All heavy atoms as TSV, in Angstrom:
chain	resi	resn	atom	element	x	y	z
A	1	MET	N	N	19.035	-20.425	-8.668
A	1	MET	CA	C	18.729	-19.517	-9.734
A	1	MET	C	C	18.969	-18.086	-9.280
A	1	MET	O	O	18.795	-17.768	-8.115
A	1	MET	CB	C	17.270	-19.672	-10.164
A	1	MET	CG	C	17.011	-20.909	-10.964
A	1	MET	SD	S	15.347	-20.837	-11.586
A	1	MET	CE	C	14.891	-22.504	-11.260
A	2	ARG	N	N	19.292	-17.279	-10.213
A	2	ARG	CA	C	19.597	-15.900	-9.925
A	2	ARG	C	C	18.340	-15.146	-9.456
A	2	ARG	O	O	17.287	-15.226	-10.068
A	2	ARG	CB	C	20.125	-15.241	-11.183
A	2	ARG	CG	C	20.627	-13.866	-10.954
A	2	ARG	CD	C	21.227	-13.365	-12.232
A	2	ARG	NE	N	22.009	-12.200	-11.983
A	2	ARG	CZ	C	22.448	-11.406	-12.911
A	2	ARG	NH1	N	22.203	-11.696	-14.173
A	2	ARG	NH2	N	23.149	-10.364	-12.617
A	3	GLY	N	N	18.486	-14.397	-8.349
A	3	GLY	CA	C	17.384	-13.576	-7.858
A	3	GLY	C	C	16.402	-14.283	-6.938
A	3	GLY	O	O	15.550	-13.633	-6.360
A	4	TRP	N	N	16.500	-15.557	-6.783
A	4	TRP	CA	C	15.559	-16.269	-5.919
A	4	TRP	C	C	15.993	-16.139	-4.469
A	4	TRP	O	O	17.168	-16.156	-4.149
A	4	TRP	CB	C	15.471	-17.734	-6.326
A	4	TRP	CG	C	14.674	-17.940	-7.575
A	4	TRP	CD1	C	14.737	-17.202	-8.722
A	4	TRP	CD2	C	13.707	-18.944	-7.807
A	4	TRP	NE1	N	13.867	-17.686	-9.647
A	4	TRP	CE2	C	13.219	-18.771	-9.110
A	4	TRP	CE3	C	13.202	-19.969	-7.034
A	4	TRP	CZ2	C	12.248	-19.580	-9.648
A	4	TRP	CZ3	C	12.235	-20.781	-7.585
A	4	TRP	CH2	C	11.762	-20.578	-8.877
A	5	ARG	N	N	15.022	-16.022	-3.601
A	5	ARG	CA	C	15.310	-15.901	-2.178
A	5	ARG	C	C	14.619	-17.030	-1.429
A	5	ARG	O	O	13.624	-17.572	-1.877
A	5	ARG	CB	C	14.812	-14.552	-1.672
A	5	ARG	CG	C	15.545	-13.409	-2.347
A	5	ARG	CD	C	15.212	-12.101	-1.664
A	5	ARG	NE	N	16.087	-11.066	-2.158
A	5	ARG	CZ	C	15.681	-10.034	-2.876
A	5	ARG	NH1	N	14.414	-9.905	-3.162
A	5	ARG	NH2	N	16.531	-9.136	-3.292
A	6	LYS	N	N	15.127	-17.310	-0.255
A	6	LYS	CA	C	14.542	-18.380	0.559
A	6	LYS	C	C	13.233	-17.952	1.209
A	6	LYS	O	O	12.404	-18.779	1.537
A	6	LYS	CB	C	15.535	-18.813	1.642
A	6	LYS	CG	C	16.763	-19.493	1.090
A	6	LYS	CD	C	17.697	-19.901	2.207
A	6	LYS	CE	C	18.942	-20.544	1.626
A	6	LYS	NZ	N	19.886	-20.957	2.650
A	7	THR	N	N	13.042	-16.655	1.419
A	7	THR	CA	C	11.824	-16.165	2.052
A	7	THR	C	C	11.159	-15.111	1.170
A	7	THR	O	O	11.820	-14.447	0.378
A	7	THR	CB	C	12.124	-15.538	3.429
A	7	THR	OG1	O	13.017	-14.439	3.247
A	7	THR	CG2	C	12.737	-16.546	4.375
A	8	MET	N	N	9.874	-14.940	1.351
A	8	MET	CA	C	9.119	-13.930	0.623
A	8	MET	C	C	9.283	-12.597	1.331
A	8	MET	O	O	9.079	-12.508	2.539
A	8	MET	CB	C	7.637	-14.306	0.568
A	8	MET	CG	C	6.759	-13.244	-0.031
A	8	MET	SD	S	7.167	-12.810	-1.715
A	8	MET	CE	C	6.360	-14.122	-2.575
A	9	GLU	N	N	9.678	-11.562	0.602
A	9	GLU	CA	C	9.878	-10.251	1.198
A	9	GLU	C	C	8.824	-9.244	0.754
A	9	GLU	O	O	8.881	-8.093	1.135
A	9	GLU	CB	C	11.280	-9.740	0.869
A	9	GLU	CG	C	12.354	-10.616	1.489
A	9	GLU	CD	C	13.758	-10.143	1.157
A	9	GLU	OE1	O	13.914	-9.261	0.284
A	9	GLU	OE2	O	14.689	-10.652	1.780
A	10	ASP	N	N	7.877	-9.666	-0.064
A	10	ASP	CA	C	6.817	-8.779	-0.519
A	10	ASP	C	C	5.715	-8.709	0.541
A	10	ASP	O	O	5.616	-9.561	1.415
A	10	ASP	CB	C	6.203	-9.283	-1.821
A	10	ASP	CG	C	7.192	-9.281	-2.975
A	10	ASP	OD1	O	8.284	-8.703	-2.825
A	10	ASP	OD2	O	6.879	-9.866	-4.018
A	11	ALA	N	N	4.906	-7.662	0.443
A	11	ALA	CA	C	3.734	-7.518	1.306
A	11	ALA	C	C	2.601	-6.997	0.425
A	11	ALA	O	O	2.839	-6.484	-0.663
A	11	ALA	CB	C	4.015	-6.550	2.449
A	12	HIS	N	N	1.379	-7.151	0.896
A	12	HIS	CA	C	0.245	-6.691	0.092
A	12	HIS	C	C	-0.888	-6.184	0.974
A	12	HIS	O	O	-0.947	-6.470	2.161
A	12	HIS	CB	C	-0.267	-7.822	-0.807
A	12	HIS	CG	C	-0.948	-8.913	-0.051
A	12	HIS	ND1	N	-0.267	-9.914	0.573
A	12	HIS	CD2	C	-2.259	-9.125	0.205
A	12	HIS	CE1	C	-1.127	-10.723	1.166
A	12	HIS	NE2	N	-2.346	-10.260	0.957
A	13	ILE	N	N	-1.770	-5.405	0.336
A	13	ILE	CA	C	-2.999	-4.924	0.962
A	13	ILE	C	C	-4.152	-5.305	0.047
A	13	ILE	O	O	-4.073	-5.116	-1.166
A	13	ILE	CB	C	-3.010	-3.393	1.117
A	13	ILE	CG1	C	-1.905	-2.916	2.047
A	13	ILE	CG2	C	-4.372	-2.916	1.634
A	13	ILE	CD1	C	-1.786	-1.394	2.107
A	14	ALA	N	N	-5.199	-5.809	0.617
A	14	ALA	CA	C	-6.452	-6.063	-0.100
A	14	ALA	C	C	-7.580	-5.735	0.882
A	14	ALA	O	O	-7.982	-6.573	1.672
A	14	ALA	CB	C	-6.535	-7.504	-0.577
A	15	GLU	N	N	-8.035	-4.491	0.845
A	15	GLU	CA	C	-9.072	-4.040	1.779
A	15	GLU	C	C	-10.201	-3.365	1.007
A	15	GLU	O	O	-9.961	-2.596	0.073
A	15	GLU	CB	C	-8.496	-3.069	2.804
A	15	GLU	CG	C	-7.533	-3.739	3.762
A	15	GLU	CD	C	-7.228	-2.880	4.968
A	15	GLU	OE1	O	-8.128	-2.148	5.438
A	15	GLU	OE2	O	-6.091	-2.940	5.430
A	16	PHE	N	N	-11.401	-3.614	1.446
A	16	PHE	CA	C	-12.587	-3.065	0.818
A	16	PHE	C	C	-13.146	-1.924	1.653
A	16	PHE	O	O	-13.069	-1.944	2.882
A	16	PHE	CB	C	-13.658	-4.157	0.649
A	16	PHE	CG	C	-13.214	-5.283	-0.234
A	16	PHE	CD1	C	-12.628	-6.414	0.296
A	16	PHE	CD2	C	-13.360	-5.186	-1.611
A	16	PHE	CE1	C	-12.207	-7.443	-0.518
A	16	PHE	CE2	C	-12.942	-6.205	-2.437
A	16	PHE	CZ	C	-12.365	-7.343	-1.901
A	17	ASN	N	N	-13.713	-0.938	0.974
A	17	ASN	CA	C	-14.438	0.157	1.608
A	17	ASN	C	C	-13.622	0.826	2.716
A	17	ASN	O	O	-14.068	0.969	3.847
A	17	ASN	CB	C	-15.776	-0.344	2.149
A	17	ASN	CG	C	-16.734	0.785	2.441
A	17	ASN	OD1	O	-16.630	1.873	1.884
A	17	ASN	ND2	N	-17.677	0.527	3.325
A	18	ILE	N	N	-12.434	1.286	2.369
A	18	ILE	CA	C	-11.529	1.834	3.381
A	18	ILE	C	C	-11.981	3.184	3.928
A	18	ILE	O	O	-11.553	3.588	5.001
A	18	ILE	CB	C	-10.086	1.946	2.859
A	18	ILE	CG1	C	-9.989	2.925	1.694
A	18	ILE	CG2	C	-9.528	0.578	2.519
A	18	ILE	CD1	C	-8.573	3.283	1.287
A	19	ASP	N	N	-12.851	3.881	3.175
A	19	ASP	CA	C	-13.269	5.212	3.589
A	19	ASP	C	C	-14.765	5.333	3.871
A	19	ASP	O	O	-15.273	6.422	4.107
A	19	ASP	CB	C	-12.872	6.237	2.531
A	19	ASP	CG	C	-13.481	5.952	1.174
A	19	ASP	OD1	O	-14.195	4.937	1.031
A	19	ASP	OD2	O	-13.241	6.737	0.247
A	20	GLY	N	N	-15.475	4.213	3.834
A	20	GLY	CA	C	-16.906	4.246	4.051
A	20	GLY	C	C	-17.693	4.713	2.833
A	20	GLY	O	O	-18.906	4.842	2.901
A	21	LYS	N	N	-16.992	4.986	1.721
A	21	LYS	CA	C	-17.636	5.441	0.484
A	21	LYS	C	C	-17.504	4.413	-0.629
A	21	LYS	O	O	-17.793	4.707	-1.778
A	21	LYS	CB	C	-16.996	6.748	0.010
A	21	LYS	CG	C	-17.105	7.890	0.974
A	21	LYS	CD	C	-16.378	9.097	0.408
A	21	LYS	CE	C	-16.260	10.204	1.414
A	21	LYS	NZ	N	-15.458	11.323	0.881
A	22	GLY	N	N	-17.011	3.238	-0.284
A	22	GLY	CA	C	-16.866	2.185	-1.282
A	22	GLY	C	C	-15.520	2.137	-1.981
A	22	GLY	O	O	-15.360	1.422	-2.967
A	23	THR	N	N	-14.551	2.897	-1.500
A	23	THR	CA	C	-13.220	2.890	-2.105
A	23	THR	C	C	-12.449	1.676	-1.604
A	23	THR	O	O	-12.338	1.449	-0.399
A	23	THR	CB	C	-12.444	4.179	-1.748
A	23	THR	OG1	O	-13.220	5.306	-2.142
A	23	THR	CG2	C	-11.092	4.203	-2.427
A	24	ASN	N	N	-11.916	0.908	-2.533
A	24	ASN	CA	C	-11.148	-0.288	-2.199
A	24	ASN	C	C	-9.664	-0.016	-2.418
A	24	ASN	O	O	-9.291	0.797	-3.262
A	24	ASN	CB	C	-11.596	-1.455	-3.070
A	24	ASN	CG	C	-13.074	-1.708	-2.945
A	24	ASN	OD1	O	-13.639	-1.701	-1.856
A	24	ASN	ND2	N	-13.736	-1.907	-4.062
A	25	LEU	N	N	-8.821	-0.694	-1.660
A	25	LEU	CA	C	-7.376	-0.512	-1.765
A	25	LEU	C	C	-6.709	-1.862	-1.978
A	25	LEU	O	O	-6.835	-2.769	-1.152
A	25	LEU	CB	C	-6.825	0.142	-0.491
A	25	LEU	CG	C	-5.311	0.340	-0.411
A	25	LEU	CD1	C	-4.819	1.257	-1.532
A	25	LEU	CD2	C	-4.921	0.886	0.950
A	26	PHE	N	N	-6.025	-1.973	-3.103
A	26	PHE	CA	C	-5.257	-3.170	-3.427
A	26	PHE	C	C	-3.850	-2.727	-3.795
A	26	PHE	O	O	-3.678	-1.845	-4.641
A	26	PHE	CB	C	-5.867	-3.922	-4.614
A	26	PHE	CG	C	-7.279	-4.354	-4.370
A	26	PHE	CD1	C	-8.343	-3.575	-4.788
A	26	PHE	CD2	C	-7.541	-5.545	-3.709
A	26	PHE	CE1	C	-9.652	-3.965	-4.561
A	26	PHE	CE2	C	-8.841	-5.943	-3.468
A	26	PHE	CZ	C	-9.896	-5.153	-3.893
A	27	ALA	N	N	-2.846	-3.297	-3.152
A	27	ALA	CA	C	-1.468	-2.905	-3.431
A	27	ALA	C	C	-0.533	-4.072	-3.154
A	27	ALA	O	O	-0.782	-4.879	-2.260
A	27	ALA	CB	C	-1.071	-1.716	-2.573
A	28	VAL	N	N	0.535	-4.133	-3.931
A	28	VAL	CA	C	1.611	-5.099	-3.701
A	28	VAL	C	C	2.885	-4.298	-3.533
A	28	VAL	O	O	3.209	-3.447	-4.365
A	28	VAL	CB	C	1.752	-6.094	-4.875
A	28	VAL	CG1	C	2.936	-7.022	-4.642
A	28	VAL	CG2	C	0.477	-6.884	-5.062
A	29	PHE	N	N	3.597	-4.548	-2.455
A	29	PHE	CA	C	4.840	-3.850	-2.154
A	29	PHE	C	C	5.999	-4.799	-2.391
A	29	PHE	O	O	6.127	-5.827	-1.736
A	29	PHE	CB	C	4.834	-3.351	-0.706
A	29	PHE	CG	C	3.637	-2.500	-0.412
A	29	PHE	CD1	C	2.563	-3.016	0.287
A	29	PHE	CD2	C	3.568	-1.206	-0.879
A	29	PHE	CE1	C	1.443	-2.247	0.547
A	29	PHE	CE2	C	2.447	-0.424	-0.632
A	29	PHE	CZ	C	1.388	-0.946	0.083
A	30	ASP	N	N	6.814	-4.435	-3.335
A	30	ASP	CA	C	7.965	-5.231	-3.744
A	30	ASP	C	C	8.985	-5.238	-2.622
A	30	ASP	O	O	9.352	-4.193	-2.099
A	30	ASP	CB	C	8.547	-4.611	-5.011
A	30	ASP	CG	C	9.651	-5.437	-5.599
A	30	ASP	OD1	O	10.537	-5.861	-4.843
A	30	ASP	OD2	O	9.628	-5.646	-6.820
A	31	GLY	N	N	9.470	-6.379	-2.258
A	31	GLY	CA	C	10.416	-6.507	-1.166
A	31	GLY	C	C	11.859	-6.264	-1.533
A	31	GLY	O	O	12.745	-6.512	-0.723
A	32	HIS	N	N	12.130	-5.738	-2.722
A	32	HIS	CA	C	13.523	-5.526	-3.116
A	32	HIS	C	C	14.228	-4.492	-2.252
A	32	HIS	O	O	15.448	-4.498	-2.161
A	32	HIS	CB	C	13.614	-5.137	-4.598
A	32	HIS	CG	C	13.449	-6.305	-5.502
A	32	HIS	ND1	N	12.262	-6.561	-6.151
A	32	HIS	CD2	C	14.293	-7.295	-5.845
A	32	HIS	CE1	C	12.401	-7.656	-6.863
A	32	HIS	NE2	N	13.613	-8.126	-6.690
A	33	GLY	N	N	13.472	-3.607	-1.613
A	33	GLY	CA	C	14.068	-2.649	-0.689
A	33	GLY	C	C	14.253	-3.254	0.693
A	33	GLY	O	O	14.748	-2.606	1.603
A	34	GLY	N	N	13.857	-4.490	0.850
A	34	GLY	CA	C	13.925	-5.184	2.131
A	34	GLY	C	C	12.530	-5.476	2.640
A	34	GLY	O	O	11.595	-4.710	2.396
A	35	GLY	N	N	12.396	-6.584	3.306
A	35	GLY	CA	C	11.102	-6.988	3.825
A	35	GLY	C	C	10.510	-5.994	4.799
A	35	GLY	O	O	9.297	-5.789	4.841
A	36	GLU	N	N	11.370	-5.330	5.573
A	36	GLU	CA	C	10.885	-4.369	6.562
A	36	GLU	C	C	10.205	-3.182	5.891
A	36	GLU	O	O	9.206	-2.667	6.389
A	36	GLU	CB	C	12.044	-3.874	7.442
A	36	GLU	CG	C	12.694	-4.957	8.264
A	36	GLU	CD	C	13.775	-5.718	7.503
A	36	GLU	OE1	O	14.156	-5.299	6.385
A	36	GLU	OE2	O	14.227	-6.741	8.017
A	37	ILE	N	N	10.731	-2.749	4.759
A	37	ILE	CA	C	10.152	-1.611	4.045
A	37	ILE	C	C	8.782	-1.985	3.487
A	37	ILE	O	O	7.829	-1.206	3.556
A	37	ILE	CB	C	11.085	-1.138	2.915
A	37	ILE	CG1	C	12.446	-0.733	3.472
A	37	ILE	CG2	C	10.451	-0.025	2.112
A	37	ILE	CD1	C	12.420	0.355	4.496
A	38	ALA	N	N	8.673	-3.183	2.924
A	38	ALA	CA	C	7.389	-3.639	2.386
A	38	ALA	C	C	6.342	-3.730	3.494
A	38	ALA	O	O	5.195	-3.310	3.314
A	38	ALA	CB	C	7.558	-4.989	1.686
A	39	ILE	N	N	6.721	-4.232	4.638
A	39	ILE	CA	C	5.796	-4.341	5.773
A	39	ILE	C	C	5.417	-2.959	6.302
A	39	ILE	O	O	4.261	-2.702	6.631
A	39	ILE	CB	C	6.396	-5.221	6.886
A	39	ILE	CG1	C	6.465	-6.664	6.395
A	39	ILE	CG2	C	5.586	-5.121	8.174
A	39	ILE	CD1	C	7.251	-7.592	7.287
A	40	PHE	N	N	6.385	-2.043	6.348
A	40	PHE	CA	C	6.097	-0.665	6.778
A	40	PHE	C	C	5.044	-0.039	5.879
A	40	PHE	O	O	4.081	0.568	6.343
A	40	PHE	CB	C	7.387	0.168	6.767
A	40	PHE	CG	C	7.177	1.587	7.198
A	40	PHE	CD1	C	7.281	1.936	8.530
A	40	PHE	CD2	C	6.879	2.579	6.271
A	40	PHE	CE1	C	7.077	3.252	8.933
A	40	PHE	CE2	C	6.677	3.882	6.657
A	40	PHE	CZ	C	6.778	4.221	7.997
A	41	ALA	N	N	5.227	-0.177	4.569
A	41	ALA	CA	C	4.267	0.384	3.611
A	41	ALA	C	C	2.893	-0.247	3.797
A	41	ALA	O	O	1.879	0.452	3.775
A	41	ALA	CB	C	4.773	0.182	2.183
A	42	LYS	N	N	2.857	-1.549	4.004
A	42	LYS	CA	C	1.582	-2.240	4.221
A	42	LYS	C	C	0.866	-1.698	5.453
A	42	LYS	O	O	-0.341	-1.465	5.438
A	42	LYS	CB	C	1.836	-3.735	4.385
A	42	LYS	CG	C	0.600	-4.524	4.751
A	42	LYS	CD	C	0.920	-5.975	4.980
A	42	LYS	CE	C	-0.329	-6.732	5.384
A	42	LYS	NZ	N	-0.120	-8.161	5.457
A	43	ARG	N	N	1.606	-1.455	6.508
A	43	ARG	CA	C	1.003	-1.018	7.770
A	43	ARG	C	C	0.531	0.435	7.740
A	43	ARG	O	O	-0.397	0.799	8.463
A	43	ARG	CB	C	2.000	-1.188	8.910
A	43	ARG	CG	C	2.233	-2.619	9.279
A	43	ARG	CD	C	3.203	-2.732	10.422
A	43	ARG	NE	N	3.438	-4.132	10.741
A	43	ARG	CZ	C	4.474	-4.559	11.437
A	43	ARG	NH1	N	5.373	-3.704	11.893
A	43	ARG	NH2	N	4.616	-5.852	11.678
A	44	HIS	N	N	1.180	1.289	6.934
A	44	HIS	CA	C	0.936	2.720	7.044
A	44	HIS	C	C	0.269	3.383	5.849
A	44	HIS	O	O	-0.255	4.491	5.990
A	44	HIS	CB	C	2.248	3.441	7.352
A	44	HIS	CG	C	2.854	3.015	8.643
A	44	HIS	ND1	N	2.359	3.414	9.871
A	44	HIS	CD2	C	3.888	2.184	8.911
A	44	HIS	CE1	C	3.077	2.860	10.835
A	44	HIS	NE2	N	4.004	2.113	10.282
A	45	LEU	N	N	0.278	2.768	4.665
A	45	LEU	CA	C	-0.250	3.438	3.478
A	45	LEU	C	C	-1.713	3.832	3.632
A	45	LEU	O	O	-2.091	4.965	3.339
A	45	LEU	CB	C	-0.069	2.576	2.229
A	45	LEU	CG	C	-0.638	3.205	0.957
A	45	LEU	CD1	C	0.106	4.483	0.602
A	45	LEU	CD2	C	-0.608	2.232	-0.189
A	46	LYS	N	N	-2.545	2.940	4.101
A	46	LYS	CA	C	-3.972	3.242	4.213
A	46	LYS	C	C	-4.216	4.447	5.116
A	46	LYS	O	O	-4.946	5.365	4.749
A	46	LYS	CB	C	-4.750	2.035	4.724
A	46	LYS	CG	C	-6.252	2.313	4.822
A	46	LYS	CD	C	-7.036	1.116	5.285
A	46	LYS	CE	C	-7.038	1.072	6.782
A	46	LYS	NZ	N	-7.946	0.054	7.329
A	47	ASP	N	N	-3.594	4.487	6.271
A	47	ASP	CA	C	-3.794	5.606	7.193
A	47	ASP	C	C	-3.293	6.915	6.600
A	47	ASP	O	O	-3.928	7.957	6.760
A	47	ASP	CB	C	-3.100	5.331	8.525
A	47	ASP	CG	C	-3.749	4.195	9.282
A	47	ASP	OD1	O	-4.963	3.967	9.092
A	47	ASP	OD2	O	-3.050	3.533	10.063
A	48	LEU	N	N	-2.158	6.866	5.897
A	48	LEU	CA	C	-1.640	8.073	5.251
A	48	LEU	C	C	-2.596	8.568	4.169
A	48	LEU	O	O	-2.834	9.770	4.041
A	48	LEU	CB	C	-0.258	7.809	4.654
A	48	LEU	CG	C	0.871	7.644	5.662
A	48	LEU	CD1	C	2.147	7.182	4.966
A	48	LEU	CD2	C	1.112	8.933	6.412
A	49	LEU	N	N	-3.150	7.648	3.400
A	49	LEU	CA	C	-4.116	8.032	2.371
A	49	LEU	C	C	-5.361	8.655	2.982
A	49	LEU	O	O	-5.841	9.692	2.522
A	49	LEU	CB	C	-4.521	6.821	1.533
A	49	LEU	CG	C	-3.585	6.407	0.424
A	49	LEU	CD1	C	-4.078	5.118	-0.223
A	49	LEU	CD2	C	-3.432	7.503	-0.612
A	50	LEU	N	N	-5.880	8.043	4.018
A	50	LEU	CA	C	-7.115	8.536	4.627
A	50	LEU	C	C	-6.947	9.910	5.266
A	50	LEU	O	O	-7.916	10.655	5.388
A	50	LEU	CB	C	-7.635	7.528	5.657
A	50	LEU	CG	C	-8.134	6.208	5.075
A	50	LEU	CD1	C	-8.492	5.233	6.189
A	50	LEU	CD2	C	-9.312	6.430	4.142
A	51	ARG	N	N	-5.726	10.278	5.636
A	51	ARG	CA	C	-5.454	11.605	6.207
A	51	ARG	C	C	-5.073	12.629	5.141
A	51	ARG	O	O	-4.922	13.805	5.444
A	51	ARG	CB	C	-4.327	11.510	7.234
A	51	ARG	CG	C	-4.711	10.736	8.461
A	51	ARG	CD	C	-3.723	10.916	9.599
A	51	ARG	NE	N	-2.337	10.935	9.188
A	51	ARG	CZ	C	-1.426	10.032	9.528
A	51	ARG	NH1	N	-1.762	9.023	10.287
A	51	ARG	NH2	N	-0.184	10.130	9.125
A	52	ASN	N	N	-4.907	12.188	3.905
A	52	ASN	CA	C	-4.455	13.047	2.821
A	52	ASN	C	C	-5.639	13.863	2.275
A	52	ASN	O	O	-6.666	13.310	1.896
A	52	ASN	CB	C	-3.843	12.172	1.723
A	52	ASN	CG	C	-3.221	12.970	0.614
A	52	ASN	OD1	O	-3.857	13.818	0.018
A	52	ASN	ND2	N	-1.967	12.662	0.334
A	53	GLN	N	N	-5.477	15.185	2.236
A	53	GLN	CA	C	-6.555	16.074	1.772
A	53	GLN	C	C	-6.959	15.759	0.339
A	53	GLN	O	O	-8.146	15.801	-0.002
A	53	GLN	CB	C	-6.109	17.538	1.874
A	53	GLN	CG	C	-7.200	18.516	1.518
A	53	GLN	CD	C	-8.368	18.462	2.502
A	53	GLN	OE1	O	-8.164	18.400	3.702
A	53	GLN	NE2	N	-9.577	18.477	1.985
A	54	ARG	N	N	-6.018	15.419	-0.525
A	54	ARG	CA	C	-6.357	15.091	-1.912
A	54	ARG	C	C	-7.185	13.816	-1.996
A	54	ARG	O	O	-8.086	13.709	-2.823
A	54	ARG	CB	C	-5.096	14.981	-2.748
A	54	ARG	CG	C	-4.436	16.324	-2.950
A	54	ARG	CD	C	-3.232	16.221	-3.823
A	54	ARG	NE	N	-2.736	17.555	-4.104
A	54	ARG	CZ	C	-1.473	17.847	-4.206
A	54	ARG	NH1	N	-0.556	16.912	-4.073
A	54	ARG	NH2	N	-1.094	19.079	-4.462
A	55	PHE	N	N	-6.907	12.871	-1.146
A	55	PHE	CA	C	-7.708	11.646	-1.110
A	55	PHE	C	C	-9.142	11.983	-0.686
A	55	PHE	O	O	-10.100	11.499	-1.277
A	55	PHE	CB	C	-7.092	10.621	-0.158
A	55	PHE	CG	C	-7.809	9.303	-0.151
A	55	PHE	CD1	C	-7.493	8.329	-1.074
A	55	PHE	CD2	C	-8.800	9.039	0.781
A	55	PHE	CE1	C	-8.156	7.106	-1.074
A	55	PHE	CE2	C	-9.463	7.830	0.788
A	55	PHE	CZ	C	-9.135	6.862	-0.142
A	56	GLU	N	N	-9.273	12.826	0.318
A	56	GLU	CA	C	-10.607	13.236	0.777
A	56	GLU	C	C	-11.385	13.935	-0.326
A	56	GLU	O	O	-12.607	13.837	-0.389
A	56	GLU	CB	C	-10.486	14.162	1.988
A	56	GLU	CG	C	-10.030	13.456	3.247
A	56	GLU	CD	C	-9.921	14.392	4.429
A	56	GLU	OE1	O	-10.520	15.496	4.392
A	56	GLU	OE2	O	-9.243	14.028	5.394
A	57	ASN	N	N	-10.675	14.654	-1.199
A	57	ASN	CA	C	-11.305	15.355	-2.315
A	57	ASN	C	C	-11.448	14.457	-3.552
A	57	ASN	O	O	-11.748	14.956	-4.633
A	57	ASN	CB	C	-10.506	16.607	-2.685
A	57	ASN	CG	C	-10.533	17.643	-1.593
A	57	ASN	OD1	O	-11.463	17.711	-0.803
A	57	ASN	ND2	N	-9.498	18.456	-1.526
A	58	GLU	N	N	-11.239	13.176	-3.373
A	58	GLU	CA	C	-11.348	12.167	-4.430
A	58	GLU	C	C	-10.383	12.414	-5.585
A	58	GLU	O	O	-10.634	12.041	-6.722
A	58	GLU	CB	C	-12.788	12.056	-4.923
A	58	GLU	CG	C	-13.735	11.601	-3.821
A	58	GLU	CD	C	-15.171	11.456	-4.273
A	58	GLU	OE1	O	-15.465	11.653	-5.468
A	58	GLU	OE2	O	-16.011	11.131	-3.415
A	59	GLN	N	N	-9.239	13.019	-5.289
A	59	GLN	CA	C	-8.157	13.199	-6.248
A	59	GLN	C	C	-7.146	12.081	-5.989
A	59	GLN	O	O	-6.051	12.303	-5.489
A	59	GLN	CB	C	-7.511	14.572	-6.071
A	59	GLN	CG	C	-8.458	15.719	-6.302
A	59	GLN	CD	C	-7.855	17.046	-5.901
A	59	GLN	OE1	O	-7.078	17.130	-4.954
A	59	GLN	NE2	N	-8.218	18.088	-6.631
A	60	TYR	N	N	-7.537	10.877	-6.334
A	60	TYR	CA	C	-6.782	9.691	-5.937
A	60	TYR	C	C	-5.388	9.627	-6.543
A	60	TYR	O	O	-4.422	9.265	-5.860
A	60	TYR	CB	C	-7.583	8.430	-6.273
A	60	TYR	CG	C	-8.934	8.417	-5.605
A	60	TYR	CD1	C	-10.100	8.365	-6.356
A	60	TYR	CD2	C	-9.048	8.501	-4.223
A	60	TYR	CE1	C	-11.352	8.365	-5.748
A	60	TYR	CE2	C	-10.295	8.510	-3.595
A	60	TYR	CZ	C	-11.439	8.446	-4.371
A	60	TYR	OH	O	-12.662	8.439	-3.757
A	61	GLU	N	N	-5.264	9.965	-7.813
A	61	GLU	CA	C	-3.941	9.917	-8.444
A	61	GLU	C	C	-2.959	10.857	-7.744
A	61	GLU	O	O	-1.832	10.467	-7.449
A	61	GLU	CB	C	-4.046	10.266	-9.922
A	61	GLU	CG	C	-2.735	10.136	-10.661
A	61	GLU	CD	C	-2.848	10.413	-12.143
A	61	GLU	OE1	O	-3.974	10.373	-12.688
A	61	GLU	OE2	O	-1.807	10.657	-12.771
A	62	GLN	N	N	-3.391	12.078	-7.472
A	62	GLN	CA	C	-2.541	13.035	-6.788
A	62	GLN	C	C	-2.236	12.587	-5.351
A	62	GLN	O	O	-1.137	12.791	-4.855
A	62	GLN	CB	C	-3.181	14.431	-6.780
A	62	GLN	CG	C	-3.257	15.062	-8.136
A	62	GLN	CD	C	-4.512	14.660	-8.901
A	62	GLN	OE1	O	-5.308	13.853	-8.448
A	62	GLN	NE2	N	-4.679	15.221	-10.079
A	63	ALA	N	N	-3.196	11.993	-4.697
A	63	ALA	CA	C	-2.986	11.517	-3.319
A	63	ALA	C	C	-1.932	10.422	-3.273
A	63	ALA	O	O	-1.139	10.356	-2.337
A	63	ALA	CB	C	-4.302	11.015	-2.739
A	64	LEU	N	N	-1.894	9.579	-4.290
A	64	LEU	CA	C	-0.910	8.499	-4.303
A	64	LEU	C	C	0.496	8.989	-4.634
A	64	LEU	O	O	1.474	8.325	-4.312
A	64	LEU	CB	C	-1.332	7.412	-5.304
A	64	LEU	CG	C	-2.511	6.583	-4.854
A	64	LEU	CD1	C	-3.050	5.749	-6.013
A	64	LEU	CD2	C	-2.124	5.696	-3.680
A	65	ARG	N	N	0.589	10.134	-5.238
A	65	ARG	CA	C	1.922	10.690	-5.538
A	65	ARG	C	C	2.533	11.246	-4.282
A	65	ARG	O	O	3.642	11.288	-4.017
A	65	ARG	CB	C	1.827	11.794	-6.585
A	65	ARG	CG	C	1.510	11.231	-7.923
A	65	ARG	CD	C	1.405	12.321	-8.925
A	65	ARG	NE	N	0.919	11.726	-10.155
A	65	ARG	CZ	C	1.150	12.213	-11.338
A	65	ARG	NH1	N	1.862	13.300	-11.477
A	65	ARG	NH2	N	0.667	11.630	-12.402
């Protein structure tokens, strides 16, 4: 079938209370850019968010941009 792959290239995050204030992080990273990119995002997004000044100020939408 068109578009089907033999391996899964997506990655995901499901973590609770990432900042000690009860903020949870759930994300799915589409593997269409390659499995390595999805895994990179999985490994680094949380740390980047936690270091982001807008995230610290609870401006979550702006922090994700």
